[in-house]
N, C-alpha and C positions, 0 to 999 in steps of 0.2 A: 777338636776333640778332646776332651777334658781329661786329665789325668784319672776321675771317677767313675768314667767306663772301664778299668782297668781293675780284672780280677783281683782278691786282696790276696790271697797263696802267690807269689812269685816264687821262683826259683833260680838258681845258682844252675849250670848248664853243668850235669854231671862231671867225670873225669874220663875220657874216655879210652878203652878198654887196648891199646896200641896190638899188632902183632909180636912186635918183641918180648908183650906179656906173657899173649897168648897165643902163643905158635900154634896151638894143635887143634883148639876153638877155630881159630881165623883158617887154616889151610880147608879144615874138617869141612866147611861153613864154603868156603872159595871151589873145593871142590866138589860137592851136595851143587854147586850155583852153576858149575862148565858141564854138572854129567850131559845135567838134560839137553845144551842145546846140541851136544857132541850126538846123545843117543836120538835127538832129531834130526841128524845130517846122516848118521848109520844108516838109521830105517827108510829115508827117504831114499839115499843110493842103492840101496840091495832092493828096493821093490821096484826102482827105477828098473837095473837089472834085473831080475826077476821078469819081466813083464817089454816078450817081444815084436810087438807089435805095437812099443811105445813111438811115438814121429814127436819129431816138432817140438809139435805143441807143448806137447805132455814133460818132452824135456826140461823146454824150457818154464811150467812150473814147475817143475822140484826144483830146479837151479835157483828161481826164488825164494823160495821157501828154506835153501838151503843157503843161501843168506843172509834171510834173516838172521837167522840162526847161527848163525860168524857174524852178522853185526853184534849181538845179543851177547859171545866172549866178548869180542872186543871192547865195548860199553864195557862188562865188569874188571877188566882185566885192565884197562884206563883207568877205572875211579881207583883201583888199590895199589896204582902205579905213585898214582896223586898224592892216596893218604899215607903210604910210605916214605913218599918224597917232603909228606910236609913233615911229617911227625923225623924228620932227620935233621933239620932247621936250615935253616936262609946259606945256602951258596953266592949268592948274588941281592944285590941289592940298591933301587933306586930310589928320586922320589917320586911316587903316587900322589896322583890328587884322587882322595876316591869316589867325589862326584861326577871328579868329569869323566873315571874310567866306570860310573854307574849311569849316563847319560844313554854314555855310545853304548850299552849292552840294552838298554830301552830301545834304543832306535831300531835296534834289528829283533826285539823278544814277543813273544807274541801272550799277549797279556788275554783271550780268549772273550774278548769281547770287557773286560772288566774295565772299574774306573780307575783314572789312576792321579795320584796326587801326588806331586811334588816339591820342597823346600828345599832347592839344595846354593851350600854356599861355599866356599873351598876349602877344602878339605887335605890337607897334605899331611901327608907318612912316607915313613921310608919301609921302602923290603922291596918283596918279588911281583914288581908287576901283573907276572902268567899266577900267582897263586892268587891276587886278594880281589883276581878277574877271576876263575875257578868259583872262591867263596863270595862272592856276589853274584854272581849267574845257579849259585845254590842256591843261595835263599828266598833269591827271585823266582826260579821253579818250583819249591815250594810255597811259597806266598800263594803261585796260581793254582797250584797244586788241589791244597788245600781250600782250596777258597771257594763258593757258594755263585749259585747264579744268580748277577745284578749286585754282584758283591765288589770291589773298591780294593788298593790294596795304596798304600800311603807310605809316603819314605821320601824320608832328612837326611841332610849330610852339613859339616859342618865342622867348627870347632871349638871347645872350650875356651880356658882360662890355660888349664894342663892337660888336655887329648881333642886327638882329631875320632869323630861322632858318626858314626852309623846308624840310624835305625827302620824294620821298617817293619808295619804291620797289616792287615788283613786282615776282612772277614771271612767268618770259616763258622767249622762245628766248635763248641765244646770242649775245651780239652782235661779229661779228666786228672786229677794232679802227676797220680803214680806215674799219669803215659810224659806227662812235661817232664818229668826230671829225666827221663830214656834217652829227653828226641834226640842228645847228639852223643849215642852212642851206639858204634856200628853194627849195619843187622837188623835195626831198630824199622819199621815201620809201619803210618802210619794208613788205616782206609779212607779215601775219598770223599772224602761229602757228596759228592756228584756222583755219586752214586757204584762207577766201577773200582774195582782191586786197587792197589796201592803201587804207582807203576816203578821202576827200579829194581836196589839190592838194598835200599837203607843205607847207602853210607855218601849218602849225599849234604846232610848236618856232621854225620863225624868228622869230613871232612872239611865241612867250614871249620869246625872244633882243632881242628888239628891245625887249619892256617891261622889262626884266632894266634892260637900258643906258639908259634913259630911264629910269632911275628909282637911280639909280648903282649899280646890284645884281649881283654875278657870280653866274656858273653857273655849273655843276659836272655833268661829267657822270658817272658807272662805270658800267659792266658787269658783272654779280654772274655771282658765279662759275661756278654753278648757274645763269644764267640768269635776265636779265629788265636789269629797266636802276634805278639808285637815282638819283636826281636834285636835286642840292642848290644852295640859294640862300641868298644872303646879302646882307639887306640894312640900310641902313644906320639907325641907332635911332633913334627920332622924333627928339631931339632934332639926331643930328647928320643928319636929313634935313629936317629946319627950314632949319639954316644952307646945305645944299643950295641952297636953292628959298627964298633971303628975303622973295623980291618976293613969291611966290604967295600963299604962306600969314599973310606981315606981316594 
């Protein structure tokens, strides 16, 4: 795939508006998102208690629906915790091979029938392996979710003379320029090209940006001319990353 396939308009990821700078709107959004599953759980339990003839089968159905609502709350809270942890900076660092970490994620990923193209070389940086794994998992999930039937995902990882590079590219719908600039902002959601509503809470790529910032990595998003997205991440090489966090890797 040549570089001519990219759209002319490219953008640098916009700065994430962090919970520390917009506490009230952030808290209001979280409260709103939590209110729905809580209301669902309450309605289910009230309905069950009002039905004096409810049998074991009815109670099991209610329990399953209440559990789904509870899991929705857990996913939101877990995403918020990862976001705030990333923005707080790194409290541990280790040598991480981004290529090996990506390969490990791909072995268990559900690509929903999409074609996968990979080119991996050793791609070492220093950072928090758990956070980098979450970053990679989020960009992969985004490439799957916003793809199209019969589409593909292409991933490369390696090093230049000065940086550790990771690129993921996918087919999909065209992305307007104004939407491209908001991709990495919290709570931004795009409709899936597969016709289903957007999944999640709009925190996936905001978490990616926060983790990249914590590791001194740059991130760039480019719309493909024929539809889809290319995301490029450039991490410090391992020796440079060690200089960035000497206390944590000593």
